[in-house]
N, C-alpha and C positions, 0 to 999 in steps of 0.2 A: 373738285372745284373747277369752276368754269371762267374764272377771272383771268385775264391776260396776265402773263409772267412779266414780272418788272425787268427792266433793262439790266443785263448782266447776271440774271438769274442761272446758277450754276447746275443744270440739270444732272451732270455727273455726281453731284453731292447727294442725290435722292438715293436711298437706301431702305431695304426690309432687314431689320435685325431680329434675332431670337434673343428673348430675354432670359434672364436667369431661371425663372419657372417655366420655361419652354414655350410661352407664348411669343407672338410676333408683334412688333411695333414698327411703325413707318417712320422713318428719319428723313427729313426734307429742309431745305432753308427756309426760312420765315418768309412771309409776303406781307404787303400791306392790308390785304384782304383778310388777315388773321386776327384784326383787332377786336371783332366781337368775342372770337375764341379766347383771347388774351383776358378779356374782362371776365368770362365765365370761368376761366383757369383760376384767376386770382381770386374771384369771389368763393370758389370752393375750397380754399387754402385756409388753414387754422391760423390763429393769430401767432402761434409761435413759429410756424414756418416763415410767414410774411416777415416777422421781426428778424429772423436768422438769415433771410435773404436781403432784406433792404435797410437792417440796423435801424428800423423805425416801424411803429405801428401803423402802416399806410393801408386802411381798411379798403379804399377804393382808389384805383388808378385814374389819373387824370388823363384826358384825351391827348394832351401833349405827351405826357409820357408813354402811352401806348403807341403814338404815332412814332416817337423816337424808337421804341423797342421794335417795331414791325418795319421800319423803313431802315434799310442798310446798304452798304454799296458791294457787299459779298467779297469784298478784298480786305480793305482796313477794318471793317467792321462787319463781322458775321455772326449769324444767329441760327441755330438749327432747333427745330421743334420735333418732339416724338409724340406720334399720334397713334390711337386706337380708335376705331369707329369714328375717325374724323374729329374726334376730340383731343385737344393736346393735354398730355399727360407728363411732359417735361420740356424744359428750355434750356438750352445751352449756348452761350454767346462769348465773343471775345472782341475786344477793342484795342487797335494797335496804339501802343503809347510811345514806342519808339521805332526806328527802322526794323529793329531784329527783335522786338518783345511786344507782348500784347497782355492786357488783363483780361482774365477768364472767370466767368460766373455761371452758376447753374440754379435751377429752381425746379424740383420735382413735385409732382403733385403727390399730396398726403396719401392718396389711396393706393399709389403705385410705388411707394417707397419700398427699398428692399429687393427690387427687381433687377438691379444693375443698370438702371437707366442712366444715371450720372456717370457711370465709368465709360459706357458705350458712347455718350455724347462727348466725353473728354477726349476718347479715341479718334472719333471723327473730326473735331474741331482741330485737334493737332495735326492730323494728316492734312487738312485744308490750310491751316496756317503755314505748314511748311512749303506748300505749293507756291505761297505768296511771299516767301523770304522771311517768315518770322521763325526764329529758332528758339524762342524762349517765351514761357507763360509765367505769369504772376498773378496771385488771388489774395483777396482779403476775407478772412472767414472769422466769425466770433467763435471765441474758445469753446463755448458750450455746443456748437454745432459739429457734434463728433461724427455724425454720418457723412458729412461733406468733407472733414478732414482725412476720413479714411478713404474716401474716393482718390484723393491725392496720393495719401501715403501708400495705397495698395497697387497704384499703376505701374509701378516698376521703375518710375523715374528716380533720380537723385534729387530729392527735394530738401532744399534749404529753407529754414523759417526763422522768423524773430517776432517778438511781440512790440507793438507799436500802438500806445493809446488804447490799451484793451482790445486790439485786434490782433490776429495771427496772420503775419504777411509771409506767403510762401513764394517761393521762385524756383523754377526748374527748367532745364533744357528739354525740349520735345523731341529732339533726334532720337530715333528708334535705338534701343540698346538691347543686349542679349535678354536682360532682365523684363523690359517692357514687352519685348515680343513673346517672351515666355508666358507673361501674365495675360497677354491679349489671347493667344493660342488656348491657354488653359480655360480661360472664361467661355471663349467660343465652343470649346469641347463640351463643357459641362452644360451649357444652355442647349445645344443641339443633342446632346445624348438624353437630357431630360425630356426634350420635345418628342424625340422618338420613343422613349420609353413608355409614355403614355398612351401611344399609338398601338405598341405591341403588347403592353400589358393593362388593357383597359380594364375597369371594374364594372363598367355597363355598356352596352352595345345596342344601338337602334339600327334596325335594317329597314331602310326605307325604300319602298317598292316591291314588298313581298305580296306576289300574286298567289291566287289559288290554283294556277295551272302549274302541275308539278315540273313542266320543262322550262318554266321562265326562270331567268338568271336569279332573280332575288329570292325566288322560292327555294332554289338550289342550295344557295349560299346561306340561307336560314337554316335549311335542313342540316347542313354541314356544321354550322355552329352548335346546334343541338346534339347531333350525333357525337360530336367530339366531347361533351359533356362541359361545356364552357362554364367556368367558375364563378362568374359574375351574373348580373341581370341581363337578360335579353328582351328587347322591344320591338316586336314587328309593327311596321307602320304601313297600313292599307287605308284608303280612302273610306272603305266601307266598315272598317273596324271588325268587331266580331272576333272569333276564334280562328287561329291559324297554326296548324302543326301543334295543335294542343297548347298554344300560348295565347293569352290575350292581346289583340292586335288594338292599335290607336290610329285614329283617322290622320293624324299630323304629329310631326315633332313637337308642336306646340302643346299637344294633349298628353305628352308622356308623363308619368307619374313622378319621376325622380331624375336625377341629373344624369348626364350621358357623356362618356369620355370619347366614345368613337361612333361615329355614324357610317354605317356601310350603305352607299347609295347605288342603286341599280333600278333607276327610272330612265325614260328617253332622255337623250342629250339635251333637248331643248329645255326640259324641265329640271335639269341639274342646278343651274344659278339660283333658282327659287328656292329648292330644297337647301342648298348652301346658307342662303340668307336666313332661312328659318333656323337652320342649326345654329347660327351665329346668334341670333336672338335669344336662344335658349342656352347660350353659354357653352355648347360643345366644343371639346378642344381640338378635334380633328376629324376629317372625313376620308374614307376610303372609297374611291369612285371606281366601281366596277364597270359602269356604263361605258359604250363606246360611241364613236360618232362625233369626235372632235378634231383635233389637228391631223389626225391620221387619214381624214377623208377629204381635206382640202382647206381653202382659204377661211370658209364660213365656219367651219369647225375649229379652225385656229383661233378665230376671234371669240368663238364661244368659249374655248378653253382658257383664253386669257382673261375673259370676263370672271370665270370660276376663280381663277387664281386671286384675282384683284379683291373679289368679294371676300375670300378667305383671309388673305393677309391684313385687309383693312380692318378685320374683325379679330385679329390675333389667332387665327387657326393654321393649322398645317394640312396639306393635302397628299394623299397617296393616289397616283392615277393621274388623269383618268384612264381608262382603257387597262385597268389592273386586272390580273388574275387573282389577286388577293394576298392575304398575309396568313402566317401560321406560326403559332408559339407553342411548342412542345413542353413547355414548363407545367409541370404537375399542379402547381397552384392556379395557373391560367387556362390551360387547355383549350386554346384558340384555333379554329379552323375557319376563318373568314375567307375562303377562297372557293375557286370553282371545281377544286379536286374532291371527290368523295373520299378518298384513300390518301393518308399522309404517311411519311416515313416514320419509324419509330424514334422516340425521343433519344437524343444524343448530343454530340458537341460540334456538329458543323452548322455554321451559319450560311445560308444560301440567298443570293440576291440575284434577281434576274430582270432585265428590261423587257424581253420577248415573252409574251404569254405562251406561244407554241412551245418554246424552249423550257419554259417553267414547267410545262408538263413533264417533258423529257428528263429535266433535272431531279424532280420529285421520284419520278418512276426509276430512274438509275440508281438514286440514293437508296431506294428500298430494295431493290435487286441486290445490291451491294451489301446490305445489312448496315449501311453508314447511317448512324443515328443523326438526327438534325434538331438543332436547338430553335433556330428561328428560320422563317422563310419570308422574304418580301418581293413581291413583284411591283416594278414602279410603273409598269405601263409607259405612258407618254412622259412620265416624271416631270410634271408640270412644276412640282414643288420638291418633294422629298425625294432625294437622289441616293446614290450609292455612297457618296460623301457622308451624309447624314446617318446612314445607317452604320457605316464603319465607325463613325463617332461614339455611337451607342455600343457597338461590339467591342470597343476599346476596354469598357469597364464590365461587361457582361461576363460573369464568371462561368456560365454554363457554355460559352462559346469558346471552343479552343483552336478552331481554324476557320477561315472565311474563304468562301468560294464565290465569284462575282461573274456573271455573264454580262458583257457590256457591248451593245450595238453601238452606241455613241457615248462621247464624254463630254459634259457641258462645261467643266470647270477642272481641267486636268491638273493646273496648278495646285489648287487647293486639294485635288485628289492625291497628289504627290506628298504634300505635306501630311496629311491625315493618314495615308497608308503607310508612311515611313513610321509613324507613332504606333499604329497597329501592328506593324510587322515586326517592330521590336521585340515583341512578346507572343505574337499569334501569326501563324503562316497565312499570307493573303495570296490566294490563287486566282488569277484573272484570265478569262478568256475574253478577248477582244474581237469582234467581228469587223471586218474592213469593208463592209457592204456599200459604203457612201452613205448618202443621205438617207436617214430612215423617216418615213412620214409619222408626224406627231412629236418629234423630238426637237426641242428649242436648242439648237447648236450651231455654232460659227465654224466655218471651214478653216482648216489650219492651211498654212502656206508653207511650213518646212517640211522636210522629206519625212516620209513614215518611219524611218530609223530613229527619228527624235522621240517617237511614242516609246519604242523599246528601250532606249536609253533613259527616260524618265522613269519607267517601270524599275529598271534595274537600279537606278538611283536610289530609288525608296525601298529597295528590297522585296520587291513583289515579284512573285513566280508567275511568269508569263506563259501560257500554254495555248495550243492551237485550237482545240475543241474541248467540248463537255467531257468527252471520253478521257483525255488526258487530265482534266481537272480533278474527276474522281480517282483516277489513278494515283495522283499525287496525293490528294486528300486521304485516302485510305492508309497511305503510308505515315504521313504526317501526324494523323490523329491517333495512331496505334503503336507507334515506334518512337524511341528516342532519336533525336537529330544525330546524323553521323558527326563525329568529331574530326574527321579528315576525309580524304579522298581515296584511302587505301581499302581494296575490296579483296575479298575471297570469293571464288566461284567453285561451287561443288555441284557436279552433275552425275548422270549415269551415262552419258553420251559424249564421246569426244567430239562429234560435230557441234552438240550443242554447247560445249564449254569454248570452242573456237570462236562461234557467232557471238556468245556473251562476252567473250574478251574483246572482241572487235567493237561491240556497242558500248562497253565500259570505256575503252580508249577515246570513242567519238565524244562521250559525255565528260571528258577530262578525269576519269577515274582511273587509278593506277591499280593493276592487279597485282597484288603482292604475295598471294597465296593461290596457287594452281594456275588454270583451271584443274581442279582435281576431278577425274572421271573414273569413278567405280565400275565394275563390271556390269555390262548391260542387265544381266540376270542376277546381280549380287542380291544377297538377302538384306532385309532391313537393318539387321545389326551392323553389316559392313558400312551400310550409309550411313548410319547413326554415328559410327566412329569417324568417319570423314567430316561429317557436319560438326560434331563436337570439337575437332581438332581446328577447323576453321574458326570457330568463335574463340577457342583457346589462344590462337596466335596473337601475340602483343603487337604485331605489325599489321594488324588488320583493324580497319575502323567500321566496315559493314560487310555483311554476307550475302551473298546471292545463290540461291538454291534451286536448281532445275531438276525434276525428275519425271521423266516420261516413261511408264511401264511399257515393255516391248509387247505384251499381250494381256487383254482382260482389264479388269478394274484397278484402281490405285490400291496398293496395299497400305491398310490403315496403320501398319507398324511404321511404315516411312512417315505417314502424316504425323505421328506421335513422335517421331525422332526429330522432325524439324521443329514441332511445337516445343518439345521438352528443351531443346538447345536454345531457342530464340527467347523463350519466355524467362530463362534463368540468366540471360546477359544483358547488359547495358548497351550492347550493339545492336543496331537495327538489322532486320533481316527482311528481304523480299524473296518471295518462292514462286515458281512456276510449276504447278503440280496438275495433271491431267484432270480436265473437266471442272476446275476449281476457278472461281473468280470472286472477289469480293474480300471479306474480312472473315477470318477464322474466329468463331466465338469462344474458343478454348474451353470448350464444355465437353470435350470427347469426341467431337466431329469437326470436320471443315464445312464452312458454309458452301452450299452449292449456288448455281446460277440464280434460283429463286429460294433465297433462304427461308423467308416467313419466321425469321425468329427475333429475338430481341436484340437490340444494339449494345454494343460493348459499353462498358461504363467508364471507360478513360484509357490514357495511353499505357502502353506496354501490357495490354491484356489481350492482344490478338495479334495474329499474324496476317499481313496483307498478301492477297493472292493474284495472280496474273495470269491471264491466257497465254501470253507469249514472253519470252525472255526479254525482247527488246521494250516491252511495256514496263516490265519491273525495272529495268536498268534505268530507262527515261526517268521513272519516277525518283529512283534513288539518286541519279545525277541532279535533278532538280532540288531534292531535299538537301544534298551535300552543297549545292551552291548557296542556298538558303541559309544553312548552318554557318557557312563561312562568312556570309554578309552579317549574319546576326552577332557573330563574335568578333567582328573586326573593329577597329577604332574608327568611328564616325567622323572624328574630327571636331574642330572648332569653327565657328562662323568666320568667315574672312572679315577681317577688321577693317575700320574705316580711317586708319591713322594718315595723316597728310592729305585729307580730303575738304575740298571747299565748295560744298554743296551750292551755297548761294551764288558763287561765281558761276557755277555752270548753269544755273537756273537764269541768270541775268543774260547769258549768251543766247541761251534758247529762246528766252521770251523776246529778246531783240530781234531774232531773225524771224520768229512768228509774227511779230508786230508789223513787220515790213512785207512779209510774205505769207499771208494766212493759210494759204494752201501747202506752204512748206516748200522746201529747196534742199539742195546740197550744200553743205558748208564749204566755204573757201579753205585754203590750205592754213591761213592765219587763224581762222575761226575754229578750225579742227585742232590746231596746236593749242589754242587758247582753252578750249572745252576739256580737252585730254590732260592738260597740264593741272586743271583744277582737281583732277582725280589721281594725280600723281603718276601720270604716264608721259614720258617725254617723247614727242614725235621729232624726228630729226627735220630740220629745216631743208626744204627743196626750192630751187630757183627755176622758173620757167624761161626758157630761151628760145628765140626765133633765128638767132644766126650763130655763126662761129665766133664772132667778136662777143657776142653776149655771153656765150658758153665759157670763153676765157675769163671774162670778167667775173662771171659768177665763181669759177673755180678759184679765181685769185682771191675773193672775199671770204670763201668757205675754208679755203686751205686744202693742200693737197695731201694724199691722193684722194680723186673724185671719181664719181661714177655718172656717165651720161646715158640716159634712159628714154626710151619713148613710153608714153602713157596710153598709147593705143591698146584697147583689149585685144585686138588682131595679132599683137606680137606677145603679149604677155602670156609666158610659160610656152612659147612656141620655139623648139630647138632649130626649125628650118629658116627661120626670120630673124635676122640680126637686129634685136631691139634693145640691146644694152652692151655697153662697153665699159669695163671695170678697170680699177687700178690705173688711172690716168693720172701721171705724176708731173706732168708740165704743161705749159700753154701750147706748145707744139702738137702734143699727142691729143689734147682736147681739140683743138681746132681740125686736125685730120680726121678724128672720130667723128665729129658733128657733120663734116662735109660728105664723109662716106655714108654714114647712116642716113642724112637727109636724102642724097641722090637714091638710095636703095629703097626707101619707104615713102618717098613722096608719091609714085604711082598709085600705092596703096591708101593714099591720104592718111598715113600712119606717122607722118613726120611732125609731130609736136613733141618736144623734149623738155626734160628738167635735168639740172646738174645737182648732184648731192654728194656730200662728203661720203667717202668709202667707210663702210663699217668692217669689222673684222669678218673674215670668212667663217662661214658656219652653216646652219641648216635653215633654209627659208621656209618659214612657218606662216599660215594664215590664221588669225584670230578674229572671230566675228560674233555679232549679236544681232538679233533681229526681233521686232516687235510682233508676235504672231496673233493674230485675231483669236486664237483659241487658247494657245499655250501661255500668252503673255511673252515676256523676255525669254529667249532661247540662246544659250551661249553655244558656239561651235569651235572645233579646233581642228586643223588639218596641216598637212605640209602642202607647201605651193607647188603649182605645176598641173599639167594635163593628166598625168597618171592618177594623181588623186582624184581629180573631177570624173575620170573614166571609171574607176572602181568604186567610187562613192566611199572613199575611205575619210569619213568625216565624223567626229565624235561630237555628241551633244550632251549638255546638262541645262537644268532648269534652276535659275536663281531663286532664293539665296544659295549660294555654295559655301561649303564648309573647305577647309584647306585640304582634306582628303579628296573631296570632289574635283578640286583644281588639280591636284594630282593625277586622279584616275582618268580624267578626260585625256590627259596627254597619253596616258598608258593605253587607251582603248583603241587608238588607231593601228591599224595593221603595220604601219610604217614606224612605229615608235622606235625599234631597235636603230634608226639612223640617228636617233638623238642620244642614245645611250653608249655610243662608241663603237659602232657596228664596224667589224672586220679590221679592228685595230685603231679606228679614227679617235680623236679626242672627245670624249662626252660633252655635250653642252651644259649650261648651267640651267637645270631644270628649275630651280627655285625662282630664278628671274621670270621664266616664261609663266610659272604659277602665279607669280605676283600679278603679271599683267593681266592675267585671266580673272583674277580675283577682282582686281580695280574695275576692269571692264565689266564684271558681272554686277557689281555694286552701282555703277552708272547706269546700266542698262535697267536695273531693277527700281532705281530712283526716278527715271524720266520716262514717262510713258511717250513722249514726243519724239525719242530717238527711234524712228523707224527702222534704221538699221545702221549698224557700224560695222566696217571691215578694216581691220588693221593687216595691211598687205604691201610689202612683205615685212615679217617681223624676223630679223636675222638673229637666231638662237646660236651663240658660240659659248667659249669655255669661261669668257668674262663676264656673260651677262646675256641680255637680249634687247636688241636695237630695233626700236619701231621705225620704219622707214617709209611707210605710207598709210595713209588713212581716208577712207571714204566714208562720209557721214551724211546721213539723210535725215532730217527732222521733218516732222508732219503733225497736223493738228491731233491732240490726243484722243484715243478712244476708251470708252470705259473698260477696264480690266475685268476678267472674270473673279480674279481674287485679289482686290485691291489692298492697299496697306491699312485697312480697318476692317472691321467686322461687317460682313453684307453677306445676305443670300443669293444665290444666283438667279 
């Protein structure tokens, strides 16, 4: 729409959402220009729906009513509309009735009921209302309006209700709870999984752009679909019609004889928007754009790519690509190869996702050579819409996929990735190769400002297995797919070479594995029987969790009796086994021979049916180390979400809004403002008094009470042992005065003589707790010890909110200097629980307010009696839209 946006229109409230049936709707604030659309919406409603919404048979809305509905202030009165094809399909609104509460109401199109529109409107309205200080919703619903009553009852809030004059009056707090968050994530998961399922399990496909030239991309993709034996209907689209590859072709999508689930588009880039519009008119669910020439080639291509996305989303469709290598589904009931690869891996249980087209070829080839069966493969290309997050949502419930491998060049929404990956990794291994090549042409992504280490911390927090390259990804996958998870880190090593045993033991130690059996080295020329006895003994040892076997024959080919010895022992045990056997790599198919470099055989049918083989012992042990770490993560207690006891969110909101009202560009908070903001989240910031003279220093010390600390606030002296920037344990006026005069004389030449006086805290370990609103990650929590050594060695731990109590504990454990907190060399251990409490509260505050550009609590003195927050630097700035806001929204 071209109308000018009304004053106060909140652009950040606009969002694309996936509905319950997998289609896409647009949510946006209502505008005065929607008047005519409101009339059409109301005219299309049944008499029953009108009565349930207005409690009266209002067949036609008056102009006055429509003007009131469409003109809001977006603060005290807010309304959202859900649209598909620019037609309104749902309306949700709230009107403030008290400073803390608002009345909420919904009206959903008869034609779109049952798709979860009311639920998603409620979710978005609640998030917007909270931003404006509203903490409670109320609604009046007729008792017979069961659908709307269920919207409130199923939202996860604690709803109270009463009957008044034949109407059900509902009241509920809209502060997120563990239950409401669980409901939101579950709904998001179901919708996005359904959306991807229809793309990977289509009943009918149209291939648009099938040329008669055999080398043309459209022709190749069409051939691959037919050669794979696709189980559904295939419609080639060519302007000339006729017959192509033995199949009736049609001049356009509008000429197709039946419905289409997936359109594969292989036409010149400039023609793609028109094709997508034609698909939308025919009700196609989604499009797979193989065509290149979009954002990867420059700004003009980027604009064309955005046009394709907007057409698709405005019409309820999903898009894979553009510049995609294609998709594969090896399910025998689907048999889909809509890709540029003429040959595909055998059917199996590994789900593969790749952003890079070139790496997609390598991934498929490597899986085939290793005899690793693949369930589905998705190449996202420029991932204008469907991303790895969407595909992971699908794999959570896909019974055929037992492990997932993802090759990522960029990550558009790490915060959402972390949440979905954690849910997936709880039951299936998630192996990620992340390329750090910088900006990738064609990918819509923001640049991160936090250190790269934060990315690895995010993956570890989510239980993701992070590897360096595709080779390592498949090394890990062949173990995780075909062997049980290790129950611990104790390993046995059996070889026929003392040197191999020593090397293997060293590698095991480097990966945190404890060698509790061996290394056992049989004679170099020992017969297979002797080797078998040694292998059996390793598996039988109750102090062993995993077995590593290395056998390199001194001359000639590998003795197949040795092969059988490994297989016999491994397949009878619940302990995982990795093997290095000469000339073998991939997966043993357990059918009488090991799989060679080019197996050409069938994939294994499930776990514990094959032995993973590696070319070198270090590859085998790396895979085992990764599997062991993953097994440990999966079994550990993940903790409970950090609670919100004693938090006054509205008080914090008032402070931030007050500052930004006077300073729209943002600024640093004063000490008083910082104290007030942190207090709203239960964090006690000790008062400090700025002083300019010895007399002021003494007066401040007298008011605070002795002993006190005098310190410079200059960054030049912070953490510098060579510069005298702090005096502690000052117990009377004379020592305070002398300390000030001495420090002032020493630091004045450096312009570092600006001081504060503060009451002295208990001695302990000085820590730094921080948060930053990163453009890519959203809020990122950090923890370290104070001082230059920490900065020099980068000993900083990170976590992504929301945190659990376990996350808060582990971020403290993650730093190398953590022993200093735990009583190093006889020192008194600090109160870890107090540090973790401050971290939890800081994470909640950072998660709640996008305007908190950065918060640094420095120093936080950790001691045996608690944790004292002595300093805070807080910067507020205008909010930027988060990639994963507190409500469902597509990236």
